[in-house]
SEVEXTI-118639 format. One record per residue (C-alpha): residue number from 1; residue in one letter; x, y, z. Coordinates in nm, 3 decimals, padded with zeros to 5 digits, always signed. Example, Ala and Ser with C-alpha at 12.3 -4.5 7.8 and 13.67 -1.06 7.14 Angstrom:
SEVEXTI-118639
(pt 1 'a' (+01.230 -00.450 +00.780))
(pt 2 's' (+01.367 -00.106 +00.714))
end
This chain:
SEVEXTI-118639
(pt 1 'x' (+00.247 +15.018 +07.783))
(pt 2 'x' (+00.354 +14.669 +07.864))
(pt 3 'x' (+00.156 +14.522 +07.539))
(pt 4 'x' (+00.486 +14.648 +07.312))
(pt 5 'x' (+00.739 +14.492 +07.483))
(pt 6 'x' (+00.969 +14.342 +07.252))
(pt 7 'x' (+00.883 +14.567 +06.927))
(pt 8 'x' (+01.202 +14.545 +06.753))
(pt 9 'x' (+01.347 +14.238 +06.918))
(pt 10 'x' (+01.375 +13.945 +06.676))
(pt 11 'x' (+01.293 +14.040 +06.320))
(pt 12 'x' (+01.622 +14.028 +06.240))
(pt 13 'x' (+01.714 +13.652 +06.245))
(pt 14 'x' (+01.429 +13.590 +06.007))
(pt 15 'x' (+01.510 +13.801 +05.718))
(pt 16 'x' (+01.827 +13.563 +05.704))
(pt 17 'x' (+01.650 +13.239 +05.560))
(pt 18 'x' (+01.633 +13.196 +05.233))
(pt 19 'x' (+01.282 +13.300 +05.047))
(pt 20 'x' (+01.309 +13.062 +04.754))
(pt 21 'x' (+01.301 +12.697 +04.932))
(pt 22 'x' (+00.946 +12.733 +05.102))
(pt 23 'x' (+00.840 +12.344 +05.057))
(pt 24 'x' (+01.118 +12.183 +05.246))
(pt 25 'x' (+01.195 +12.433 +05.480))
(pt 26 'x' (+01.058 +12.363 +05.821))
(pt 27 'x' (+00.893 +12.746 +05.876))
(pt 28 'x' (+00.652 +12.778 +06.205))
(pt 29 'x' (+00.370 +12.955 +06.144))
(pt 30 'x' (+00.133 +13.124 +06.427))
(pt 31 'x' (-00.190 +13.189 +06.359))
(pt 32 'x' (-00.358 +13.429 +06.576))
(pt 33 'x' (-00.745 +13.464 +06.549))
(pt 34 'x' (-00.946 +13.628 +06.788))
(pt 35 'x' (-01.309 +13.468 +06.659))
(pt 36 'x' (-01.219 +13.150 +06.568))
(pt 37 'x' (-01.481 +12.871 +06.608))
(pt 38 'x' (-01.509 +12.461 +06.460))
(pt 39 'x' (-01.766 +12.391 +06.368))
(pt 40 'x' (-01.751 +12.681 +06.160))
(pt 41 'x' (-01.990 +13.002 +06.236))
(pt 42 'x' (-01.895 +13.174 +05.898))
(pt 43 'x' (-01.649 +13.171 +05.629))
(pt 44 'x' (-01.370 +13.313 +05.796))
(pt 45 'x' (-01.335 +13.011 +06.032))
(pt 46 'x' (-01.352 +12.766 +05.722))
(pt 47 'x' (-01.051 +12.929 +05.533))
(pt 48 'x' (-00.839 +12.924 +05.864))
(pt 49 'x' (-00.900 +12.585 +05.917))
(pt 50 'x' (-00.832 +12.457 +05.531))
(pt 51 'x' (-00.514 +12.707 +05.526))
(pt 52 'x' (-00.386 +12.593 +05.831))
(pt 53 'x' (-00.433 +12.212 +05.734))
(pt 54 'x' (-00.296 +12.270 +05.377))
(pt 55 'x' (+00.035 +12.445 +05.534))
(pt 56 'x' (+00.064 +12.118 +05.755))
(pt 57 'x' (+00.068 +11.887 +05.453))
(pt 58 'x' (+00.289 +12.135 +05.252))
(pt 59 'x' (+00.581 +12.034 +05.558))
(pt 60 'x' (+00.521 +12.364 +05.752))
(pt 61 'x' (+00.460 +12.359 +06.146))
(pt 62 'x' (+00.170 +12.547 +06.241))
(pt 63 'x' (-00.028 +12.650 +06.569))
(pt 64 'x' (-00.355 +12.870 +06.618))
(pt 65 'x' (-00.416 +13.092 +06.896))
(pt 66 'x' (-00.783 +13.168 +06.938))
(pt 67 'x' (-00.968 +13.391 +07.183))
(pt 68 'x' (-01.272 +13.204 +07.379))
(pt 69 'x' (-01.542 +13.387 +07.581))
(pt 70 'x' (-01.642 +13.108 +07.813))
(pt 71 'x' (-02.018 +13.280 +07.848))
(pt 72 'x' (-02.039 +13.349 +07.483))
(pt 73 'x' (-02.123 +13.194 +07.191))
(pt 74 'x' (-01.953 +13.386 +06.890))
(pt 75 'x' (-01.577 +13.368 +07.024))
(pt 76 'x' (-01.372 +13.045 +07.022))
(pt 77 'x' (-01.623 +12.813 +07.066))
(pt 78 'x' (-01.402 +12.517 +06.973))
(pt 79 'x' (-01.233 +12.210 +07.120))
(pt 80 'x' (-00.864 +12.179 +07.053))
(pt 81 'x' (-00.874 +11.797 +07.121))
(pt 82 'x' (-01.089 +11.779 +06.805))
(pt 83 'x' (-00.871 +11.998 +06.579))
(pt 84 'x' (-00.602 +11.832 +06.308))
(pt 85 'x' (-00.390 +12.071 +06.437))
(pt 86 'x' (-00.198 +12.225 +06.726))
(pt 87 'x' (-00.475 +12.500 +06.896))
(pt 88 'x' (-00.454 +12.694 +07.222))
(pt 89 'x' (-00.742 +12.827 +07.330))
(pt 90 'x' (-00.702 +13.170 +07.561))
(pt 91 'x' (-00.977 +13.221 +07.801))
(pt 92 'x' (-01.133 +13.602 +07.799))
(pt 93 'x' (-01.429 +13.630 +08.005))
(pt 94 'x' (-01.605 +13.955 +07.907))
(pt 95 'x' (-01.457 +14.174 +08.236))
(pt 96 'x' (-01.107 +14.079 +08.119))
(pt 97 'x' (-01.153 +14.140 +07.730))
(pt 98 'x' (-00.936 +14.473 +07.759))
(pt 99 'x' (-00.640 +14.583 +07.512))
(pt 100 'x' (-00.366 +14.525 +07.747))
(pt 101 'x' (-00.484 +14.216 +07.886))
(pt 102 'x' (-00.573 +14.053 +07.547))
(pt 103 'x' (-00.266 +14.203 +07.344))
(pt 104 'x' (-00.041 +14.069 +07.665))
(pt 105 'x' (-00.211 +13.714 +07.658))
(pt 106 'x' (-00.120 +13.669 +07.316))
(pt 107 'x' (+00.213 +13.802 +07.311))
(pt 108 'x' (+00.316 +13.559 +07.604))
(pt 109 'x' (+00.120 +13.267 +07.396))
(pt 110 'x' (+00.287 +13.281 +07.089))
(pt 111 'x' (+00.609 +13.407 +07.243))
(pt 112 'x' (+00.603 +13.042 +07.438))
(pt 113 'x' (+00.563 +12.882 +07.089))
(pt 114 'x' (+00.820 +13.061 +06.915))
(pt 115 'x' (+00.711 +13.064 +06.557))
(pt 116 'x' (+00.913 +13.247 +06.277))
(pt 117 'x' (+00.634 +13.456 +06.156))
(pt 118 'x' (+00.260 +13.528 +06.257))
(pt 119 'x' (-00.073 +13.580 +06.077))
(pt 120 'x' (-00.320 +13.786 +06.252))
(pt 121 'x' (-00.675 +13.674 +06.143))
(pt 122 'x' (-01.011 +13.717 +06.205))
(pt 123 'x' (-01.098 +13.986 +06.483))
(pt 124 'x' (-01.220 +14.323 +06.465))
(pt 125 'x' (-01.098 +14.651 +06.680))
(pt 126 'x' (-00.824 +14.445 +06.883))
(pt 127 'x' (-00.621 +14.377 +06.603))
(pt 128 'x' (-00.393 +14.650 +06.566))
(pt 129 'x' (-00.323 +14.619 +06.947))
(pt 130 'x' (-00.246 +14.251 +06.866))
(pt 131 'x' (+00.008 +14.347 +06.592))
(pt 132 'x' (+00.197 +14.579 +06.796))
(pt 133 'x' (+00.244 +14.330 +07.039))
(pt 134 'x' (+00.368 +14.061 +06.832))
(pt 135 'x' (+00.565 +14.319 +06.618))
(pt 136 'x' (+00.882 +14.123 +06.687))
(pt 137 'x' (+00.796 +13.889 +06.438))
(pt 138 'x' (+00.726 +13.927 +06.065))
(pt 139 'x' (+00.375 +13.958 +06.044))
(pt 140 'x' (+00.069 +13.870 +05.743))
(pt 141 'x' (-00.259 +14.020 +05.857))
(pt 142 'x' (-00.552 +13.841 +05.708))
(pt 143 'x' (-00.868 +14.064 +05.598))
(pt 144 'x' (-01.195 +13.891 +05.556))
(pt 145 'x' (-01.424 +14.173 +05.532))
(pt 146 'x' (-01.402 +14.547 +05.574))
(pt 147 'x' (-01.310 +14.524 +05.950))
(pt 148 'x' (-01.024 +14.787 +05.940))
(pt 149 'x' (-01.216 +15.003 +05.700))
(pt 150 'x' (-01.602 +15.058 +05.846))
(pt 151 'x' (-01.677 +15.050 +06.221))
(pt 152 'x' (-02.032 +15.078 +06.213))
(pt 153 'x' (-02.008 +14.704 +06.126))
(pt 154 'x' (-01.779 +14.475 +05.891))
(pt 155 'x' (-02.001 +14.562 +05.548))
(pt 156 'x' (-01.889 +14.871 +05.473))
(pt 157 'x' (-02.280 +14.920 +05.359))
(pt 158 'x' (-02.494 +15.222 +05.457))
(pt 159 'x' (-02.839 +15.312 +05.342))
(pt 160 'x' (-02.879 +15.028 +05.091))
(pt 161 'x' (-02.588 +15.094 +04.915))
(pt 162 'x' (-02.210 +15.051 +04.954))
(pt 163 'x' (-02.056 +15.308 +05.153))
(pt 164 'x' (-01.774 +15.528 +04.979))
(pt 165 'x' (-01.589 +15.623 +05.299))
(pt 166 'x' (-01.288 +15.390 +05.468))
(pt 167 'x' (-01.194 +15.481 +05.839))
(pt 168 'x' (-00.842 +15.499 +05.697))
(pt 169 'x' (-00.920 +15.786 +05.474))
(pt 170 'x' (-01.225 +15.947 +05.660))
(pt 171 'x' (-01.174 +15.861 +06.016))
(pt 172 'x' (-01.378 +16.135 +06.186))
(pt 173 'x' (-01.688 +16.056 +05.964))
(pt 174 'x' (-01.636 +15.702 +06.008))
(pt 175 'x' (-01.591 +15.779 +06.339))
(pt 176 'x' (-01.937 +15.984 +06.422))
(pt 177 'x' (-02.104 +15.704 +06.208))
(pt 178 'x' (-02.037 +15.429 +06.416))
(pt 179 'x' (-02.118 +15.649 +06.709))
(pt 180 'x' (-02.453 +15.664 +06.613))
(pt 181 'x' (-02.487 +15.324 +06.503))
(pt 182 'x' (-02.340 +15.151 +06.803))
(pt 183 'x' (-02.390 +15.384 +07.084))
(pt 184 'x' (-02.768 +15.282 +07.076))
(pt 185 'x' (-02.712 +14.951 +07.074))
(pt 186 'x' (-02.471 +14.936 +07.351))
(pt 187 'x' (-02.688 +15.165 +07.589))
(pt 188 'x' (-02.948 +14.895 +07.534))
(pt 189 'x' (-02.675 +14.619 +07.635))
(pt 190 'x' (-02.559 +14.507 +07.307))
(pt 191 'x' (-02.294 +14.189 +07.415))
(pt 192 'x' (-02.204 +14.079 +07.005))
(pt 193 'x' (-01.840 +14.010 +06.940))
(pt 194 'x' (-01.773 +14.361 +06.769))
(pt 195 'x' (-01.973 +14.588 +07.014))
(pt 196 'x' (-01.767 +14.402 +07.283))
(pt 197 'x' (-01.413 +14.453 +07.091))
(pt 198 'x' (-01.539 +14.844 +07.028))
(pt 199 'x' (-01.565 +14.919 +07.380))
(pt 200 'x' (-01.245 +14.698 +07.460))
(pt 201 'x' (-01.022 +14.876 +07.191))
(pt 202 'x' (-01.175 +15.219 +07.299))
(pt 203 'x' (-01.250 +15.223 +06.899))
(pt 204 'x' (-01.466 +15.539 +06.952))
(pt 205 'x' (-01.145 +15.742 +07.051))
(pt 206 'x' (-00.991 +15.949 +06.820))
(pt 207 'x' (-00.697 +15.793 +06.904))
(pt 208 'x' (-00.743 +15.477 +06.776))
(pt 209 'x' (-00.695 +15.592 +06.403))
(pt 210 'x' (-00.326 +15.671 +06.510))
(pt 211 'x' (-00.337 +15.294 +06.683))
(pt 212 'x' (-00.435 +15.138 +06.329))
(pt 213 'x' (-00.182 +15.361 +06.155))
(pt 214 'x' (+00.105 +15.228 +06.387))
(pt 215 'x' (-00.017 +14.881 +06.335))
(pt 216 'x' (-00.032 +14.869 +05.949))
(pt 217 'x' (+00.361 +15.018 +05.936))
(pt 218 'x' (+00.472 +14.668 +06.123))
(pt 219 'x' (+00.304 +14.461 +05.926))
(pt 220 'x' (+00.492 +14.264 +05.632))
(pt 221 'x' (+00.228 +14.124 +05.448))
(pt 222 'x' (-00.181 +14.218 +05.390))
(pt 223 'x' (-00.388 +13.928 +05.247))
(pt 224 'x' (-00.723 +14.015 +05.097))
(pt 225 'x' (-00.974 +13.881 +04.859))
(pt 226 'x' (-01.008 +14.128 +04.589))
(pt 227 'x' (-00.895 +14.445 +04.413))
(pt 228 'x' (-01.116 +14.683 +04.634))
(pt 229 'x' (-00.974 +14.545 +04.945))
(pt 230 'x' (-00.608 +14.586 +04.792))
(pt 231 'x' (-00.651 +14.939 +04.745))
(pt 232 'x' (-00.824 +15.017 +05.072))
(pt 233 'x' (-00.480 +14.837 +05.276))
(pt 234 'x' (-00.190 +14.929 +05.021))
(pt 235 'x' (-00.096 +15.281 +05.059))
(pt 236 'x' (-00.089 +15.213 +05.452))
(pt 237 'x' (+00.257 +14.989 +05.475))
(pt 238 'x' (+00.186 +14.627 +05.411))
(pt 239 'x' (+00.243 +14.471 +05.069))
(pt 240 'x' (-00.117 +14.316 +04.983))
(pt 241 'x' (-00.174 +13.975 +04.826))
(pt 242 'x' (-00.491 +13.889 +04.689))
(pt 243 'x' (-00.571 +13.529 +04.759))
(pt 244 'x' (-00.916 +13.375 +04.683))
(pt 245 'x' (-01.121 +13.157 +04.941))
(pt 246 'x' (-01.162 +12.810 +04.848))
(pt 247 'x' (-01.415 +12.506 +04.865))
(pt 248 'x' (-01.371 +12.141 +04.983))
(pt 249 'x' (-01.444 +12.002 +04.655))
(pt 250 'x' (-01.502 +11.620 +04.852))
(pt 251 'x' (-01.778 +11.735 +05.073))
(pt 252 'x' (-01.924 +11.999 +04.840))
(pt 253 'x' (-01.975 +11.747 +04.530))
(pt 254 'x' (-02.129 +11.717 +04.225))
(pt 255 'x' (-02.475 +11.592 +04.188))
(pt 256 'x' (-02.719 +11.546 +03.937))
(pt 257 'x' (-02.942 +11.813 +03.888))
(pt 258 'x' (-03.342 +11.766 +03.985))
(pt 259 'x' (-03.596 +11.640 +03.732))
(pt 260 'x' (-03.931 +11.573 +03.719))
(pt 261 'x' (-04.226 +11.811 +03.722))
(pt 262 'x' (-04.203 +11.967 +04.060))
(pt 263 'x' (-04.117 +12.365 +04.053))
(pt 264 'x' (-03.775 +12.367 +04.022))
(pt 265 'x' (-03.596 +12.483 +04.326))
(pt 266 'x' (-03.389 +12.880 +04.332))
(pt 267 'x' (-03.194 +12.848 +04.667))
(pt 268 'x' (-03.067 +13.183 +04.820))
(pt 269 'x' (-02.793 +13.015 +05.090))
(pt 270 'x' (-02.574 +13.234 +05.332))
(pt 271 'x' (-02.703 +13.492 +05.577))
(pt 272 'x' (-02.995 +13.583 +05.349))
(pt 273 'x' (-03.172 +13.779 +05.679))
(pt 274 'x' (-02.867 +14.042 +05.623))
(pt 275 'x' (-03.046 +14.364 +05.433))
(pt 276 'x' (-02.686 +14.354 +05.248))
(pt 277 'x' (-02.731 +14.028 +05.102))
(pt 278 'x' (-03.006 +14.148 +04.870))
(pt 279 'x' (-03.314 +13.923 +04.949))
(pt 280 'x' (-03.597 +14.186 +04.944))
(pt 281 'x' (-03.462 +14.270 +04.572))
(pt 282 'x' (-03.479 +13.882 +04.509))
(pt 283 'x' (-03.840 +13.888 +04.651))
(pt 284 'x' (-03.926 +14.169 +04.409))
(pt 285 'x' (-03.747 +13.971 +04.130))
(pt 286 'x' (-03.970 +13.666 +04.217))
(pt 287 'x' (-04.248 +13.845 +04.236))
(pt 288 'x' (-04.194 +13.970 +03.882))
(pt 289 'x' (-04.156 +13.621 +03.774))
(pt 290 'x' (-04.450 +13.457 +03.928))
(pt 291 'x' (-04.687 +13.712 +03.715))
(pt 292 'x' (-04.537 +13.546 +03.409))
(pt 293 'x' (-04.489 +13.176 +03.532))
(pt 294 'x' (-04.537 +12.948 +03.839))
(pt 295 'x' (-04.299 +12.632 +03.777))
(pt 296 'x' (-04.038 +12.774 +04.048))
(pt 297 'x' (-03.983 +12.814 +04.429))
(pt 298 'x' (-03.740 +13.009 +04.611))
(pt 299 'x' (-03.591 +12.889 +04.929))
(pt 300 'x' (-03.387 +13.089 +05.138))
(pt 301 'x' (-03.168 +13.067 +05.494))
(pt 302 'x' (-03.288 +13.287 +05.685))
(pt 303 'x' (-03.503 +13.282 +06.001))
(pt 304 'x' (-03.850 +13.057 +05.921))
(pt 305 'x' (-04.056 +13.341 +06.087))
(pt 306 'x' (-03.985 +13.520 +05.776))
(pt 307 'x' (-04.327 +13.636 +05.600))
(pt 308 'x' (-04.361 +13.347 +05.287))
(pt 309 'x' (-04.533 +13.371 +04.959))
(pt 310 'x' (-04.636 +13.087 +04.759))
(pt 311 'x' (-04.294 +13.120 +04.572))
(pt 312 'x' (-04.112 +13.242 +04.874))
(pt 313 'x' (-04.003 +13.017 +05.143))
(pt 314 'x' (-03.739 +13.099 +05.444))
(pt 315 'x' (-03.602 +12.749 +05.564))
(pt 316 'x' (-03.371 +12.876 +05.840))
(pt 317 'x' (-03.019 +12.864 +05.909))
(pt 318 'x' (-02.886 +12.517 +05.818))
(pt 319 'x' (-02.580 +12.337 +05.941))
(pt 320 'x' (-02.318 +12.210 +05.629))
(pt 321 'x' (-02.479 +11.880 +05.567))
(pt 322 'x' (-02.807 +12.018 +05.585))
(pt 323 'x' (-02.676 +12.294 +05.341))
(pt 324 'x' (-02.522 +12.048 +05.095))
(pt 325 'x' (-02.907 +11.878 +05.058))
(pt 326 'x' (-03.028 +12.208 +04.961))
(pt 327 'x' (-02.778 +12.271 +04.720))
(pt 328 'x' (-02.858 +11.944 +04.556))
(pt 329 'x' (-03.231 +11.938 +04.563))
(pt 330 'x' (-03.170 +12.336 +04.369))
(pt 331 'x' (-03.181 +12.386 +04.019))
(pt 332 'x' (-03.033 +12.752 +04.030))
(pt 333 'x' (-02.816 +12.949 +04.284))
(pt 334 'x' (-02.903 +13.276 +04.347))
(pt 335 'x' (-02.646 +13.602 +04.516))
(pt 336 'x' (-02.807 +13.887 +04.495))
(pt 337 'x' (-02.565 +14.074 +04.718))
(pt 338 'x' (-02.587 +14.492 +04.736))
(pt 339 'x' (-02.285 +14.508 +04.930))
(pt 340 'x' (-01.918 +14.445 +04.768))
(pt 341 'x' (-01.890 +14.093 +04.886))
(pt 342 'x' (-01.507 +14.030 +04.950))
(pt 343 'x' (-01.528 +13.707 +04.834))
(pt 344 'x' (-01.858 +13.491 +04.801))
(pt 345 'x' (-01.799 +13.133 +04.945))
(pt 346 'x' (-02.149 +13.030 +04.881))
(pt 347 'x' (-02.112 +13.090 +04.513))
(pt 348 'x' (-01.790 +12.844 +04.550))
(pt 349 'x' (-02.013 +12.585 +04.713))
(pt 350 'x' (-02.264 +12.617 +04.475))
(pt 351 'x' (-02.014 +12.575 +04.165))
(pt 352 'x' (-01.868 +12.260 +04.348))
(pt 353 'x' (-02.194 +12.092 +04.351))
(pt 354 'x' (-02.227 +12.158 +03.954))
(pt 355 'x' (-02.535 +12.442 +04.024))
(pt 356 'x' (-02.515 +12.732 +03.810))
(pt 357 'x' (-02.497 +13.058 +03.983))
(pt 358 'x' (-02.709 +13.360 +03.904))
(pt 359 'x' (-02.483 +13.663 +04.141))
(pt 360 'x' (-02.468 +14.072 +04.103))
(pt 361 'x' (-02.157 +14.160 +03.936))
(pt 362 'x' (-02.010 +14.307 +04.259))
(pt 363 'x' (-01.674 +14.244 +04.441))
(pt 364 'x' (-01.542 +13.901 +04.468))
(pt 365 'x' (-01.849 +13.727 +04.303))
(pt 366 'x' (-01.732 +13.927 +03.994))
(pt 367 'x' (-01.399 +13.717 +04.021))
(pt 368 'x' (-01.560 +13.340 +04.088))
(pt 369 'x' (-01.852 +13.347 +03.857))
(pt 370 'x' (-01.789 +13.366 +03.489))
(pt 371 'x' (-02.051 +13.528 +03.331))
(pt 372 'x' (-02.240 +13.280 +03.006))
(pt 373 'x' (-02.004 +12.996 +03.159))
(pt 374 'x' (-02.055 +12.891 +03.521))
(pt 375 'x' (-02.357 +13.137 +03.557))
(pt 376 'x' (-02.489 +13.450 +03.478))
(pt 377 'x' (-02.396 +13.783 +03.640))
(pt 378 'x' (-02.653 +14.073 +03.667))
(pt 379 'x' (-02.627 +14.462 +03.769))
(pt 380 'x' (-02.666 +14.505 +04.100))
(pt 381 'x' (-02.963 +14.620 +04.239))
(pt 382 'x' (-03.120 +14.601 +03.913))
(pt 383 'x' (-03.461 +14.371 +03.958))
(pt 384 'x' (-03.549 +14.333 +03.585))
(pt 385 'x' (-03.182 +14.198 +03.493))
(pt 386 'x' (-03.212 +13.961 +03.830))
(pt 387 'x' (-03.569 +13.861 +03.697))
(pt 388 'x' (-03.438 +13.806 +03.321))
(pt 389 'x' (-03.120 +13.607 +03.420))
(pt 390 'x' (-03.335 +13.361 +03.671))
(pt 391 'x' (-03.572 +13.347 +03.373))
(pt 392 'x' (-03.294 +13.230 +03.138))
(pt 393 'x' (-03.200 +12.958 +03.342))
(pt 394 'x' (-03.522 +12.840 +03.433))
(pt 395 'x' (-03.621 +12.839 +03.057))
(pt 396 'x' (-03.301 +12.659 +02.946))
(pt 397 'x' (-03.273 +12.303 +03.183))
(pt 398 'x' (-02.973 +12.193 +02.974))
(pt 399 'x' (-02.797 +12.576 +02.989))
(pt 400 'x' (-02.823 +12.549 +03.374))
(pt 401 'x' (-02.694 +12.174 +03.374))
(pt 402 'x' (-02.376 +12.273 +03.145))
(pt 403 'x' (-02.307 +12.565 +03.355))
(pt 404 'x' (-02.354 +12.385 +03.685))
(pt 405 'x' (-02.116 +12.130 +03.507))
(pt 406 'x' (-01.828 +12.412 +03.375))
(pt 407 'x' (-01.885 +12.560 +03.752))
(pt 408 'x' (-01.761 +12.216 +03.908))
(pt 409 'x' (-01.465 +12.186 +03.689))
(pt 410 'x' (-01.374 +12.544 +03.764))
(pt 411 'x' (-01.436 +12.486 +04.136))
(pt 412 'x' (-01.189 +12.159 +04.117))
(pt 413 'x' (-00.912 +12.289 +03.886))
(pt 414 'x' (-00.932 +12.688 +04.044))
(pt 415 'x' (-01.048 +12.637 +04.416))
(pt 416 'x' (-01.007 +12.358 +04.571))
(pt 417 'x' (-00.808 +12.421 +04.903))
(pt 418 'x' (-00.487 +12.181 +04.827))
(pt 419 'x' (-00.457 +12.414 +04.504))
(pt 420 'x' (-00.532 +12.739 +04.609))
(pt 421 'x' (-00.277 +12.714 +04.918))
(pt 422 'x' (-00.008 +12.548 +04.704))
(pt 423 'x' (-00.076 +12.836 +04.441))
(pt 424 'x' (-00.097 +13.188 +04.667))
(pt 425 'x' (+00.045 +13.129 +04.999))
(pt 426 'x' (+00.438 +13.086 +04.841))
(pt 427 'x' (+00.505 +13.463 +04.772))
(pt 428 'x' (+00.309 +13.560 +05.103))
(pt 429 'x' (+00.555 +13.349 +05.304))
(pt 430 'x' (+00.848 +13.455 +05.085))
(pt 431 'x' (+00.779 +13.794 +05.175))
(pt 432 'x' (+00.756 +13.693 +05.568))
(pt 433 'x' (+01.084 +13.548 +05.525))
(pt 434 'x' (+01.252 +13.807 +05.340))
(pt 435 'x' (+01.437 +14.086 +05.513))
(pt 436 'x' (+01.404 +14.463 +05.484))
(pt 437 'x' (+01.159 +14.716 +05.615))
(pt 438 'x' (+00.828 +14.617 +05.771))
end
């Protein structure tokens, strides 16, 4: 098919470059993203924005190529003229979003800029076709969640718990699961980005598994957020690099802890309406706490028509400025996730604002939150353990403030974007510049 044109034509010339002088070499890096929007719609958008901006500050030439759905709201909602780096927006009306056309359009656009390497970033089922169309460049594949491991959704979460299956290992089990879940939605006219890519890529077909495997063989580096994700991708070809997300420590700045006699605010930020995020567990823990004390209120960023209680109030989705104000009003941030969080951006944001974090011991959260120092970790899914951790912080405001201060220092020294990019990206760029097999 025409979108595989040029599969092996250009890799050799890049292998001749030195991998040791990444700071001074004028490397041209293209970022291909099927979802990027700004203002951001999610953590992947935030990550791409800051990584691209920091690489430019370090002397790299960067260019972002993004897909845009003119009739939608969830794909490529960005104005290139407002961005601090070059952005090319490729329009794909829904009728034109198919694998051959999408792959060919990105290939032609990227070829016109002639980069030294390509990062394939956010997206779902079309990513393998993009990789194959751009396989004449050294490619880094960015995983933000479990998009190539779970075809039901991006979470790898089913029946209230992390799913033990993964599409690369159990393709037929996962294919049937996705068909069972997505089929009724699609028949009802679902038009979200996940469903559209599922159809456009023909991911429901058994042959799609071979397409993913072929694409992974053309990837030189995979960027993931934790060991679980690394273990999923490493056996299939690319060298995997664990790179944490970062936080804008200037925007999310340290704020004094609330004082006075008002109820202490416990904030659950993020997509709190998603069952995988654990709001139901938090409500159970809150009810348990309320029987013993009535000096707190839980605020959750979920639809405002969600049932309220005297101690639980949904506050709706908040843009960044309003969310920062919520962090400032809170005494504790809670993240009761039930799924294997790839990273946990809201934990970083809370720490940057000087708030202690009470989080489930799962996925990337266990790496971000230092138990007993920047907050408290509890056993995932354990209502009593969550209630115990919250009560400990409610009982000891001085401890909460101390943990918040330590968390702020950790955010500054470990997760500020300039430090993340300068520390973790040189090995990835060296891998892309190296010779040898993909």
